[in-house]
C-alpha positions, -999 to 999 in steps of 0.1 A, spaced: 0 -1 -2 13 35 -9 28 48 24 11 83 18 -20 70 18 -11 57 55 -20 86 78 -50 102 55 -66 67 63 -52 69 101 -74 104 103 -103 92 78 -108 67 108 -109 96 137 -130 120 116 -152 88 110 -156 71 144 -164 106 155 -190 110 129 -204 80 139 -203 87 174 -226 111 168 -248 101 141 -249 67 158 -228 47 131 -200 46 135 -190 19 108 -204 43 81 -185 71 94 -149 59 92 -162 51 56 -165 79 50 -142 98 69 -116 74 55 -129 76 16 -132 113 16 -94 119 36 -79 89 9 -100 116 -19 -85 151 -1 -53 133 -6 -53 121 -48 -66 151 -54 -38 176 -35 -14 150 -61 -30 158 -86 -30 188 -79 9 192 -72 4 197 -41 
């Protein structure tokens, strides 16, 4: 796995747990958090940082 994605995935999981705890669905929160973090990282990489 890409080393650059390890950090955003960790951020995504942390965000997801927070969102999930707030809205009552931790699994969905984690999935959304990870997807958003990875998408943001890839977008930044394509934009040249």
